[in-house]
C-alpha positions as CSV (number, residue, x, y, z in Angstrom):
1,X,-36.3,27.9,26.4
2,X,-32.9,28.4,25.0
3,X,-32.2,31.3,22.7
4,X,-33.1,30.5,19.2
5,X,-29.7,30.7,17.5
6,X,-29.1,34.3,18.4
7,X,-26.1,35.8,16.5
8,X,-23.2,37.8,17.9
9,X,-22.0,41.1,16.4
10,X,-19.6,39.1,14.1
11,X,-22.6,37.2,12.7
12,X,-21.7,33.8,14.1
13,X,-24.6,31.9,15.7
14,X,-24.2,31.4,19.4
15,X,-24.2,27.8,20.7
16,X,-27.7,27.1,22.2
17,X,-27.6,26.3,25.9
18,X,-29.2,23.2,27.4
19,X,-31.2,23.6,30.6
20,X,-33.5,26.3,32.0
21,X,-33.0,29.9,32.9
22,X,-34.3,31.0,36.3
23,X,-33.4,33.0,39.4
24,X,-34.3,29.8,41.3
25,X,-32.2,26.9,40.2
26,X,-31.5,23.5,41.9
27,X,-27.9,22.1,42.1
28,X,-27.1,18.6,43.1
29,X,-23.9,17.7,45.0
30,X,-22.7,14.4,43.3
31,X,-19.9,12.0,43.8
32,X,-18.8,8.6,45.2
33,X,-19.5,7.9,48.9
34,X,-17.1,9.5,51.3
35,X,-15.6,12.1,49.1
36,X,-16.9,15.1,51.1
37,X,-20.3,15.9,49.6
38,X,-22.1,16.4,53.0
39,X,-19.2,18.5,54.2
40,X,-19.5,20.7,51.2
41,X,-23.3,20.9,51.8
42,X,-22.7,22.0,55.4
43,X,-20.1,24.6,54.3
44,X,-22.4,26.2,51.6
45,X,-25.6,26.1,53.8
46,X,-24.1,26.6,57.3
47,X,-26.0,23.6,58.5
48,X,-24.7,20.6,60.4
49,X,-26.0,17.4,58.8
50,X,-24.2,14.2,59.6
51,X,-20.9,13.6,57.6
52,X,-19.7,10.3,58.8
53,X,-16.8,8.0,57.8
54,X,-18.9,5.3,56.1
55,X,-20.6,4.9,52.7
56,X,-24.2,6.0,52.3
57,X,-24.4,8.2,55.4
58,X,-26.7,10.2,53.2
59,X,-29.7,8.3,51.8
60,X,-32.5,10.8,51.2
61,X,-31.2,14.1,49.8
62,X,-30.7,17.0,52.2
63,X,-32.0,20.2,50.8
64,X,-31.4,23.9,51.7
65,X,-31.8,27.3,50.0
66,X,-28.8,29.7,49.7
67,X,-29.3,33.3,48.7
68,X,-27.0,34.5,45.9
69,X,-25.4,37.9,46.8
70,X,-25.7,40.3,43.9
71,X,-24.6,43.9,44.1
72,X,-26.6,44.8,41.1
73,X,-29.8,43.6,42.8
74,X,-29.0,45.5,46.0
75,X,-28.3,48.7,44.0
76,X,-31.7,48.3,42.1
77,X,-33.5,47.8,45.4
78,X,-31.9,50.9,46.9
79,X,-32.8,52.9,43.8
80,X,-36.4,51.8,43.3
81,X,-37.3,50.9,46.9
82,X,-39.7,48.1,46.0
83,X,-42.3,46.9,48.6
84,X,-40.8,43.5,48.6
85,X,-37.3,42.1,47.7
86,X,-36.9,38.6,46.3
87,X,-33.3,37.8,45.6
88,X,-32.1,35.0,43.4
89,X,-31.3,31.8,45.4
90,X,-29.8,28.4,44.8
91,X,-31.5,25.2,46.1
92,X,-28.7,22.8,47.1
93,X,-29.3,19.1,47.2
94,X,-26.9,16.7,48.9
95,X,-27.4,13.5,47.0
96,X,-26.5,10.0,48.1
97,X,-23.2,8.6,46.9
98,X,-23.0,6.7,43.6
99,X,-21.1,3.5,43.0
100,X,-20.2,1.4,39.9
101,X,-23.3,-0.3,38.5
102,X,-25.7,2.4,39.8
103,X,-27.5,2.5,36.4
104,X,-28.5,-1.1,37.1
105,X,-29.5,-0.3,40.7
106,X,-26.3,-1.0,42.6
107,X,-25.9,0.8,45.9
108,X,-28.6,3.4,46.0
109,X,-28.3,3.7,42.2
110,X,-31.9,4.2,40.9
111,X,-32.8,6.5,43.8
112,X,-29.5,8.5,43.3
113,X,-30.0,8.9,39.5
114,X,-33.7,10.0,39.9
115,X,-32.6,12.7,42.4
116,X,-30.0,14.0,39.8
117,X,-32.7,14.1,37.2
118,X,-34.6,16.6,39.4
119,X,-31.8,19.2,39.6
120,X,-30.7,21.8,37.1
121,X,-26.9,21.4,37.5
122,X,-24.3,19.3,39.3
123,X,-21.4,20.0,41.7
124,X,-19.3,16.9,41.1
125,X,-17.0,16.4,44.2
126,X,-13.8,14.5,43.6
127,X,-11.6,13.1,46.4
128,X,-7.9,14.1,45.9
129,X,-6.5,13.4,49.4
130,X,-5.2,10.2,51.0
131,X,-6.2,9.4,54.6
132,X,-6.1,5.8,55.9
133,X,-8.8,6.7,58.4
134,X,-11.3,7.7,55.7
135,X,-12.8,4.7,53.8
136,X,-12.8,4.8,50.0
137,X,-15.4,2.5,48.3
138,X,-12.7,1.2,45.9
139,X,-10.0,0.9,48.6
140,X,-7.7,3.4,47.0
141,X,-7.7,7.1,46.0
142,X,-7.8,7.7,42.2
143,X,-9.7,10.8,41.2
144,X,-9.6,10.0,37.5
145,X,-11.0,6.6,38.0
146,X,-13.8,8.1,40.2
147,X,-14.5,10.7,37.5
148,X,-14.8,8.0,34.9
149,X,-17.1,5.9,37.2
150,X,-19.6,8.8,37.7
151,X,-19.5,9.9,34.1
152,X,-20.0,6.4,32.8
153,X,-22.9,5.7,35.1
154,X,-24.7,8.9,34.0
155,X,-24.1,8.1,30.3
156,X,-25.4,4.6,30.7
157,X,-28.5,5.8,32.4
158,X,-29.1,8.3,29.6
159,X,-28.6,5.5,27.0
160,X,-31.2,3.4,28.8
161,X,-33.6,6.4,28.7
162,X,-32.9,7.2,25.0
163,X,-33.4,3.5,24.1
164,X,-36.9,3.5,25.7
165,X,-37.6,6.8,24.0
166,X,-36.6,5.5,20.6
167,X,-38.8,2.4,21.1
168,X,-41.8,4.5,22.1
169,X,-41.3,6.8,19.1
170,X,-41.1,3.9,16.7
171,X,-44.4,2.6,18.0
172,X,-46.0,6.0,17.6
173,X,-44.5,6.4,14.1
174,X,-46.4,3.2,13.0
175,X,-49.7,4.8,14.0
176,X,-49.0,8.4,12.8
177,X,-47.3,10.4,10.1
178,X,-46.5,13.3,12.4
179,X,-43.3,14.8,11.2
180,X,-42.3,15.8,14.7
181,X,-42.1,12.1,15.7
182,X,-39.5,11.5,12.9
183,X,-37.5,14.6,14.0
184,X,-37.4,13.4,17.6
185,X,-36.5,9.9,16.5
186,X,-33.6,11.1,14.5
187,X,-32.4,13.3,17.3
188,X,-32.6,10.4,19.8
189,X,-30.5,8.2,17.5
190,X,-27.8,11.0,17.3
191,X,-27.9,11.4,21.1
192,X,-27.4,7.7,21.6
193,X,-24.5,7.6,19.1
194,X,-22.8,10.4,21.0
195,X,-23.3,8.8,24.4
196,X,-22.0,5.4,23.1
197,X,-18.9,7.2,21.8
198,X,-18.3,8.5,25.4
199,X,-19.5,12.1,24.7
200,X,-21.9,13.7,27.2
201,X,-24.9,15.4,25.7
202,X,-23.9,18.9,27.0
203,X,-20.6,18.7,25.0
204,X,-22.3,18.2,21.6
205,X,-22.9,21.1,19.3
206,X,-26.7,21.1,19.0
207,X,-28.9,23.3,17.0
208,X,-31.4,25.5,18.8
209,X,-34.3,23.3,17.7
210,X,-32.4,20.2,19.0
211,X,-31.8,21.9,22.4
212,X,-35.4,22.7,22.8
213,X,-36.4,19.0,22.4
214,X,-33.5,17.8,24.5
215,X,-34.5,20.1,27.4
216,X,-37.8,18.1,27.6
217,X,-35.7,14.8,28.1
218,X,-33.9,16.0,31.2
219,X,-30.8,14.0,30.3
220,X,-28.3,13.5,33.1
221,X,-25.4,14.3,30.9
222,X,-27.0,17.4,29.5
223,X,-26.8,19.2,32.9
224,X,-24.0,21.7,33.5
225,X,-21.2,20.4,35.8
226,X,-18.8,22.2,38.1
227,X,-15.9,19.9,39.2
228,X,-14.8,20.5,42.8
229,X,-11.6,18.9,44.0
230,X,-11.4,18.0,47.7
231,X,-7.8,18.1,48.8
232,X,-6.1,18.4,52.2
233,X,-5.4,21.8,53.7
234,X,-1.6,21.6,53.2
235,X,-2.1,21.0,49.4
236,X,-4.6,23.7,49.2
237,X,-2.3,26.3,50.9
238,X,0.7,25.4,48.7
239,X,-1.6,25.1,45.6
240,X,-0.1,21.7,44.7
241,X,-1.5,18.3,44.6
242,X,-0.1,15.2,43.0
243,X,-3.6,14.3,41.5
244,X,-4.3,17.6,39.9
245,X,-2.3,17.1,36.6
246,X,-4.2,13.9,35.9
247,X,-7.5,15.5,36.7
248,X,-6.7,18.4,34.5
249,X,-5.7,16.1,31.6
250,X,-8.9,14.2,32.0
């Protein structure tokens, strides 16, 4: 549950956070095919799953746990010497690549999107390197286009979900005068409006009561996102890449 509008010392209400709080969270590695998702998974988990030069090398998600180092946890264990030590960990999911039209089932779309719904957050991998030997599903490297493709597919899937939710709520409202149904209906209408304007659910200023309801929906665009830019070693070392300004502007 998000904090119910806790206030800072200045008296300004803090923005409620979507999602759940836990020492055991699931993160999904997301992106188009052939952008480096499985390579990132191998790097984080020290495993060696296949990372081949063709789309949809990954079909079913690969999963692994990674412990999260925390000096505070280690200090507490040394101080109190508990009988057992259970550190926080991240469950990482390497999810199949998404393509344009995924919300309608293109590629591995429906499967891909259901796997994203099951995680708490997203590592969005973006390809920012050119290599004629590595296939791109759109035949050219354009990170901003790829960002827009993924973001649009997630929004469209959320709109599809919210449309069904609105329809179900309207049917229930005809049979019941429950005020909660009306509250959820009004919220769904607002969510749909934001999504249709191109604004992800996590970027909207919701009230604490709204966030509590939204967390039950598990919207794809409500999940926190970390954008990871995959560039070649030379660009990384010199800290320059011709695609970065456009990515930053996006």
